[in-house]
N, C-alpha and C positions, 0 to 999 in steps of 0.2 A: 504493500500500500504506500501512498505518498508520504505518510508520516513516519515511515521507516519500520513499521511493525508488520509482521506477516498476518494473513487472515487466520492462520493457525493460532498465533499468539492471542489475537483478539478473542477468538472462539474459546480458547482455553481459559482466558481471563474472565470472560462472562460466565462460563459454566462454573468456575470456582467461586465467583462471587455469589452466584445464585444458590448454590447448595453446599459449598464447603468442599475442600479437597477429599476428606475422608469419606464423607457420605457419597460424593460423586463416584469415587473409585469403587466403593462397595456396590453401588447400584450398577455400575458397568460390569463388575465381576459377575453379578447375578444374572445379567442379561447375555453373557457370552454363551456360545454354543458348547464350548468345552466344559463350562461349569454345569450346564444343563445335562450334558451327556454323562459327566461324572456323577451328578446327582441321581440320574436314572440308574446307572450301574450300582451306585451305593444302595439305592432303594431295593433293587433286585437282590443284591448280595445280602443285605440285612434281612430281607424276607426269607432267603434261603437259610441264613444262620438261625433265624427264629424257628423255622421248620425243623432243621437239624437238631437244635437244642431241645425242642419239644419231643422229638423222637428219642433222643438219648435219655431224657428225663423219664419218659414213659417206659422204655426198655429196662432201665436201671431199676425203676420202681417195681415193675412186674417180676424181674428176676429176683429181687429181694423177697417179694411176697411168695413166690414159688418156693424159694429156699425155706422160708418160715413154714409154709404149709407142709413141705416134705418132712421137716423136723417134727412137726406135730403128729403127722401120720405114723412116723416111725415109733414115736412114744406110745401112741394108741395101740399099735400092733403088739408092743411089748406088754402093755397092760392087759390086753385081751388074752395073751398067752399066759400071763401070770394068773389071771382069773380062772382060766381053764384048768390050770394045774393045781392051784392052791385055794380056789374058791374066793369068796369075798375077803376073807382074812389075808390070804396071800396077795390079793390085789391091793389092799390097804397098806400092807407092809412094803410092797413094791413102790407105791406112790410116795410113802414117807421117806423111803431111801433115796428116791430120785428128785425129791423136791428141795434138797439141800445143796448149798454151794452157789458160787457166783455164776450167773448165766443160766441157772436152772429154769425149767419150764414151770408154769403154774398149772395146778390140777384141781379137780373136784371129783369126788366119788359120792354119788347120790343113790340112796336106796330106792327100790321100786315105789315106795309110798311117799317119796319126796323129802326124806330126811338126809341131812349131811352126815356122811360117814368119814370123810377125810378131805383134806385140801382146803385152800383159801379162796378159791374163785367164788363169785356170787352164785347163788342157786339158780338153776336154769329152768326148773319146772318141766313142762312138756316140750320145750323147744329142742330141736335137733339140728345137726349140720353146723355150718359156719356161722359164728356169732361175733359181734363186736361187743366186748365187755370192758368193764373198768375194774382192775384188780388193785391191790395195795401191797407195797413193799416198804422197806425202810426209808425210801425217799418220798413216800406218799402215794397218792393215786397214780395209776398208769394205764394207758389204753392197751388192750391185748386183743389178739385175734384167736378165738377159741373154736375148737371143733368138738361137738357133743355127739356121743355115740351110745346107744343102748346095747348092752351085752345080752347074750341069749338068756341069762337067768333074771333079766329085768333090771339089773344094776346099771346105772347111767354113769359114764365116765366122760369128763371134759378135760381137754388138754389145751393150754393156751401159751402163746409166745408174745413177748414184749414187742409192741409196735414202735416204741421210741427209737429203736435202732434204725428202722426203716425211715422214720420221720427225719432223723438226723442226716441220713444219707441223702434223702430228698432235698433237704435244705442245702447241703453241700453242693449237690449237682446243680440246683437252681441258681445258687450264687455264682458258680463257675460259668453257667450259660449266660447270665445277665452281664457278668464282667466281660465275657468274650464279645457279646453284642455291643456293649458300650465302647470297647476298644476298637471294634470294627467301624462303628459310626465316627469316632474321633479321627482315626487314621484316614478313613475314606473322605471325610469332610476336609481334612487338612490337605489331602492329595488333590481334591477337586479345586480348592482355592489356589494351590500352588500352580496347577496346570492352567487355570484361568489367568493368573498373573503373568505367567510366561507368555501365554497367547496375547494378552493385552499389550505386553511390552513390545512384542514384535509388531503388532498392529500399529501402535503409537510410533514406533521407529519408521515404519513405512509411511505413515501419515505425515510425519515431519519432513521426510525426504520429498514426498510428493508436493508438499506446500513450498518447500525451498525451490524445487524445479519450476513450479508455477510462478514464483516470484522472480525467476530469472537465473537462478543458480543452477545452470544445466550441468555442472560438473558433479552433482550429487548422483548417487546410485541407490536404487531401492534395495535394501537388504533382503536376502532370500533365506 
């Protein structure tokens, strides 16, 4: 221009006055194709990470539950064998022997008429199969998964395992999944911003060169 300033300088000066340099740069970053593409990839990758995390959480939870159920069934088989060999007295002795020690299962032996014969689990009445119950140990109430079975002589046996181990594993897996997703979002967002800034830097360099050529400085070359 006649006053010695390029149209690029005037345009940049006006834009900076209108919105401020930081806001203007952030707005340009968000409008770039590279940022939008990076945001799309980040969205797809985050959705994939969420789906994968959910699958890992569910598989881990189901595996722990199956292990718990297998342990309960093994104990029930032992008790049924003890009852077959030694009757109710042999069953009660077997339950009392196996209900001691750290990590022991919880038990209940209930008479055919509904009386407690042994064990600390809540009375189950006429309920059978898998039940969610609340037992008590030295730490207080605890959730347990129990299986209730009626033996041929009418005696009812219930065996339960502590669900708190499953819950602690669920919490650990969930924290790991959430942390992984958060790191993915942070790194993906930072990468998108970096790519957009590189793209804008090259565009600005090309724009400045083009403005200089328009102003008569034909010795300039557009960077590639």
